N, C-alpha and C positions, 0 to 999 in steps of 0.2 A: 518356459514361464507362460502361464495362462493369464489372459487379460480380459477384464470385463469393462465395458464402456457404459456409463450412465450420464447422458447429456440430454437436456430437454429439447434444445434446438435440433431439429432433424437434419438440417444441412451440415451443421458442425459435427453432429454425431456421425453422420455417414462419412464425412471427410476424414475424421479421426479413425473411424473403423477401417476405411480403405487404406489409409496410410500405414497403419499398424499391420494390417493383414498382408499388404504388399511387401512389408519389411521383414516378414518372417515370424511375426508374433502369432501365438495361438489364441485367436479370439473366441472366448467362451460365449459371450452374449453382448448385445447392444440394445440398451433400453432407454426409455425417456423418464424414468422415475426410479429412485433407489428401492422402492417397495417391490419393484419388478425383478430385482436381482434374485437369482435362484439360490436357495440355501446350499451351503457346502459343508462337508464333513470337517470337523475340527482336526482330523488326522490328515487331511489333504495338504499337499505342498502349498507354500505361499503363492499367492497370485496378486496381480496388480489390478486395482479398481480406479479407473479414471472418472472423476466426478466433475461435472460442469458447474460453473459458477452460479447459474440460476437455481440449481438444486441446493447449493450451499446457503443462499439467502443471506440474511443479516446475522445468522448464528452459525457461521461456518465451523467454528471449533466444536460446537455441540453436535453438529451433523457428522463431522469426522469421527468424534468419539462414539456416536451411535453406530456408525458403519463398522468401526473396529470392534464394538461390542457384539455385533452379529457376525462379523467375519474376522476373528482374532488374528488370523494369519495373513490378512490382507496388507498390501502396501498401497496406500492411498495417494493418488496424484490429483491435486486440485488444478483444474484448467479454467482460469477466470478471464473475464473480458477486460479488466483494468487492474493495474498494480496498486495495492494498498498495503503499506508497510505494516500497520497494526494488524490488519486481517492476516497477512502472511505470518507474522510472529505467532498469533494465537493458533493458527492452523498447524504450523509446525509443532507447537507445544502440545497440541492435541494428538499428535502422532503421525501426521502426514509425512510422506517421503519427498514430495515435490510440490511446488507452487509455480505455475507457469501461465503465461498469457496464451489465449486460444488463437492469437494471430501470429505466433512464432513460425518461422520457416519450418517446413516439414522435416528437414534434416536435423534441426535442433530438437524437434519433438522426438524423433526416433532416437537420437543420441541420449536424450534425457531418460526415455523409457528403458533403454539398454542399461543405463547406470542404475536405475531403480530396480531392474530385474535382477541385478547381482547384489542388491542390498545396500546401494549407496543413496544417501539423501542428497538432493540436488537443489541448489538455490538459483533463482532466475537472474539473468544478466542485469536487471534493474537494480538489484541489491549491490552489485559491484559499482555501478555509477553512483549510488547513494553513498557508499563508503568512501569513494573518491572525493565526493563533494564534502562529506563530513570531515575528511582529513584536511581539505583546504580551509574549512572554517576553523577547525581546532588549531591550525597553525598560526592563526592571528593571535597576537598577544592578548592575554585576558583583560588587561587594563584598557586596551583599545576597543575591545568588544563591549565593555560595560560602561565606558565613560566617553564614548565617542560623540554623543549628542547628535542623533540622527536628524532631528528637526523635520519630522514627517508631518504631513497634513492629515486631517481626519480621514480623507479619502484614501491616502496612502496607508494609514493604519488598517483601514477596512480591507484593502486589497492584500496587504501583507498577511492579515488573518486568514483570508481566503486561500492564499498561496500555502500557508502553513497547513491548511486542511486538504491541500492537493486539488483544489477546484480548477477547472478549465476556465478560459476567458468568457465563454458563453454563459456559464453558470454564474460567474462573478458579476457579469453585466446584469443578469436578471435579479440576483439577490440584492445588489447595491442600488440598482436603478439608474445605471449609466450605460452609454453605448459601448460596444466591444472595442471601438477605436479608442475611446477614452480609457478603457481598461488597459489596452496595450501601451498607451502613452504613460499611464500611471506605473505600470510594471517597469517600463524603461527608466522612469525617474527613480523608482525604488532601488533598482539594481545599482544605479550610479551612487545614490546616497548611502547605501549599505556597503558599497565597495565589493560587490560580489558579481560573478559572471553570468549566472543563470537563475531561473526560478527555484530550482532545487536547493541551491546554496542559500537563497533568501529564506526558504522554508526552514532549512536546518538552523540558520541563525535565529529565526523567530522562535523556534522550539527551544534553543539554548537559552535565550533571554527569559522565556517563560519558565524553564526548569530552574533557573537561578533564583526564582522567587521574587524577581523585581517587577514582573508583570505577567499576565496570563491572557490567553485568547478565550473569549466567550462570544459565540455567535459571530465570529469574524471580526470583532471590534477589540482593539487593545484597550484594556482598562486597568486601573490601578489595583494591585493586590492589597489584601489586608495586611500591610506590613506594620511591625511594631512602631507605634508613635505616629502613624500616618492616619489622619482622619478619614473615615470611610466616605464622606461626602465629597472629597476632593476628586476632581477629574478634569479633563480638558487637555489641550496641547501642552501647556506649561508643566502640568503635573507629570505627563508622560516623559517629557524631557528630563525633569528632575529625578524621576525614578531611574532612568537609564544612566544618569550622570552621577547618581549617589554612590 
């Protein structure tokens, strides 16, 4: 199986190239831009193209689709710096074979590439953790999830919105205008009030509440949805509790 590597960061590109070369893969080329990939005949056997996250940008699915347009037989592997569920879903839908973090152990990278080489699509370990957390959340009785009366403060709603978006403490601190220690304390309080064990479970629960149509996240703040019979001007802590308890 022939492999091409397209990664902008020279250190990561060279590291991936050496790992794959030392592991017996046939490295065709290693470039810093997709435009530098050499044209290949449509009759050639399938090959793997490893694409770095910085080359995917904000339109990863479109980039993957364009790569496959120019290389119809390619099996694309997205190697990104951070896990994003929505990005992963769209990239797989666009035809990618794998979505992995660029800081995975080299043994994991090699194993993933070997599976892609034989035509298998591979999911990152982060998706397994996400599914485990989703299972824990969905095991809660529906009545408990919707009528619990979480009694969150405005700051806690803001932080919960940020967790739902997958933001780290440093970014939450900057966006909300509080210290990182205050963010940590708020997260700890949130986990206790929501009866969940970690940030991911809190984010899953927030998404579930949003998907139920009782509330939705906008810019990190929990606000009332336009529910039938609910005046649009109503907001505030009491309204949030009423929505969750209805």
